N, C-alpha and C positions, 0 to 999 in steps of 0.2 A: 504494499499498500503505499501510497505517495502521496506528501506532505508536501504540496507548493505556497507558496504566497498564496494569500488568498486575499480579494480585494471585497470588501463591504459595498455592495452596491447599493445607495438609499435612493429610494423612488421618489419625484415629488410628488408633492399634494396633487392629488386628482389622478395619478396614474395609478392607480386599484380604486377601484370602483366597489361600493357593497353594494348586494344587487337586492339583499333582502334580510329579514333579522330572524332568530331563530334557524333551527337546524331544517332545511329543504329535504323532502324525499328522497330526490336524486336529482343530478342534473345530466344534460347532454349538449353537445354541440350540434349545429347543423354543417352537414357536411363542407358547406363552405366556410366554415369554423366563422360565419360573421354575425351568426344567432346563438346566444344559448337558452334554452332552455330547462325552465327549472320546478319541480313537481314540489306542492305544497297543501296539504291539504287535501281538498280533491282536484283543486287548479294546476294547469302547465300554462305557465308563465312565458311569455318571448321576449329577450332582452335584449341591446344592441349589444353588443360584444366587446363594441369600443366606448360609445356613450352610458351602456348602461341602463338606456333607458327604456322602460316596459312598452312594447308595441305592441302585442297581442297578448289576452288570456282567454282561456277556457277551462271549464265545469265541468271535467267528465264522469268523476266520481265523489268517493268521500273522504278515503285515507290512500291518497297512493303512494308506492313504494317506490321499486325500479321503474326506470325507464330508458329508450333507446329510439334512435332514429334510422330509418332505412336507409339503404345505400343508395337510392335514387332520391334522395331530401323530401320523399312525397308525403310518409307517416313517422309516427311517433307512437310506440306501444309503450302501455302501463300497464302496471300491475295493481290491484287494490288490494289493500292490508284488509280489509273490513271485511268478516266473514260472515253468511246470511245464513241463520239454520231455516230449514224448510219442515213446516208441520206439516207430519202424517200422522192425525189421528187412527188410522187402522193398522198402525202396523207398529213395531214396537223398534224398528230401524229406523237409527236417527243418522239424519245426511246434513250436510249443508252444500249453499252453493258459492263457487269460488269464481273469482272475474279476473281479466285481463280486457284493456281499451285497447282499440287504434283508432289516432286518431289524423285525419285527412287533414295535412298541413294548409290545403291548398284549399279545400271547402270548409274546414273548421267541422266537420261532421264526425262525431265521434263512435263506434260499434263496441259494444260489448259482447264478449264473447264466455261462455260459462261451461264450468264444470261440475259434479256433484262428488262430492269425497263425505267421509264419515265426518259424523257432529263434530269430534275432537280437533279433527285434523286443521294446521294452519292452510294459509292463503299462500297463492304463489308470491317469492321473496323479488328476486332480482330476476331481469330480461335481457336479453339482446336480438337481434333480426340475424338473421345468418343468411349469404349471400343469395339463396335461391327463394328468399321473401318470407320465410317461416320462423316461428320466435321459438328462441329456446330460453327453457327459464326451470329454476329453481323453485325446488318445490319440498317445506321439509314436513315429515311427518312428527307429532309429539309423543308418538309412544314409541315406536322402534327409535327413534332418534337417530332417523336416518332423512338423505335427501335425495329426491327423486330430480334426476335432471327430465325434464318434459319438453315435448315440442309442439307449436300448435299452429296449425295448417288453416291459413286465415279465410283460405279459398271454399274450405267444407266445413269448418270448424270443430275441424277433429284434433282433440289434445293425446299425445302420444308419450306413454312412457320407455325412455329410451335407457337409463340405467340407475343405478343403486346403491348406493357405497356410507361407509360408517361417518355421518357429515349429518352438520344441520346449519339451515341457513348460509347456503352459497352465496357467494359474492362473485358477479362475473365481470371481466375484463376482455376487450379482443383488440386482435390487430383491425388496421384501419380496413379493409376487407373482407374482414367478418370471416374469415378462412379459420384462424387459430381463438382460440380463448381457454384464459388461464380461470379456474374457479378455489377460492379459497372460504373453506367453511370457518364460520364464527362456531363458537362453545365444543372447541376441541382443542385439549392442551396439547396433543402433539404439533397443533399448527400446521396442518397437511395441506399441499397445494395437489391440481388437479388439469394437465391439459387436455382439453376437448379440440377435435379437428370437426370442420362442416360435414365432412366427407366419410371420416370413419368412426367420430364416437372419440371416447377417452384413451388417448395414446398412450400417456405419460403420467404418474404418478411419484408425489412423495413425502409421504406417510408420517413420519416420523423425525421432522423436523426439531420439534421438542425445546422451543424457542417461547411459546406460550400461547396465547390462543391469538388468532389471526383478527385482525380489527379492519378488515375492508380497503385497506390501502396494499397498492400491487399496482404492478404493470408489465404489461408483454411489449415488445419491440416492435414496429412496423412488419418487417419480417417475420416475427416470430420465433428468433434466434436467442433472444435477451427474455430472461424473464426474471422479477424483483419482486419480493414479499415483504409486505411491513414490516412484519413481525419480524424478530432478529434481522432483518436488513439482508438476507439471502438473495446470492446472486446465482442465477441458473441459467444454462445453456437450453438450445429450443427443445431437448431431453428431457429436461428439469435435472441435469446433474449439476449438483454445484461446482460454481466457476470463484467465488469467493464470498466472505461475509464483513459487511460495510461495518458491521456494530464493532466488529474486534476492533478495528482503527478511530470508530466514533462511538462509542457505548452512551454517549446522551442522547445521541437521535434515536437508540433501538427503541425507546420509548414515547416518544415525541411524534411519531411521521404520520399527517394525515393525510398526505397524498402524496402518489407517485406518478410521473409522467417521461418517456423517452421522446426527445428531439425527432421532426419526420426521418433527419439523416443518421439518427440511433448514434450521433459523438457523444449526445449528452443526457444524462440524467435529471431530471428535476427531483428533488423532493422539499413537502411542507414541513417545517414544524410548526405546528398551532401554538406551541408554548412560546416560542421566540417570535411569532408571527415571522417568519422569515421562510427563504426559497435556497435552498443549497444547489450547487448547480455541482454534478461530478462528470470528470470524463471518462468516455466507457473504454477509451484503450486501454488503460490503466487505472481505472477506479481514483483518480486522484480527486480530491476537494479542490476546486480552480475558482470558484467564485460565491458569495451570500446575499441574496438581495432581502432588502426588506423595508418595509413601510416608511414615509415621513413621520414624525412625531413618532416615532416610537422611545422607549427611554433605551439606555444604552444594553446591550447586550452582551452573549459568549460567542462564541463561533464551538464546535463539538468539543475542542481540546483546549476552552478556555482561553483562547486568544482572543482578545476585545475586536 
């Protein structure tokens, strides 16, 4: 691990814009990166990515969870975290409806897709479009402590389970072409990570990371050749073989990772530290820390190794 001289870049007032207060259900960029979509409550808000001005909003549900935008930019998909029990007076069987919404971003028309599960099952949690326009969903089950990967065909309305493993509340991240996905289940002390490909299903896994519970912070490079896991800051290749561990060199960052992202050319990894309100920039060729970025008006903070 290389320690370069790091320049702290302080962003001027207004360079970073707060879109909303309070935690969102999820956020997603438009395909051209000009619009940020934010799920909050039952509403999707569309914000200009430069000015932060809300341009449109659509109320489509009750309590939205994961969201994603299709490759053609036409649709947004969202999970519904509200489970609706179904009244069945003539049977002892207890079932509930769980829902997924597809919003047409051109017309503003939302379509609800519903499937039925046992009454105490959880709703769908996270979602991503696949190249063929179907949705890939994570679906945790409360009793079995498993998370079934499910696909939804919007043309037929059919939900299909495609895999099951010992994990709960899987968080999805995909390559820009949505051909490769990583899933990091939370509430699992081993901190496992799984690689899913659109054509082949789960193609790689690493179950025994043993760095703590996943927190939803993760990233996969545009080519799918690099994966970074927020818990413990493990860095893997495209087969989930360990390349290095950033927490060994920067232990303070291991517990404050709120977000991770690769640059389009894969030359940089950006790490959001929510405690320091800063973004740290790593060079992926040698995993050296080369920049830190924080907003103006923040009090003096420390870099991961204590340098001001």
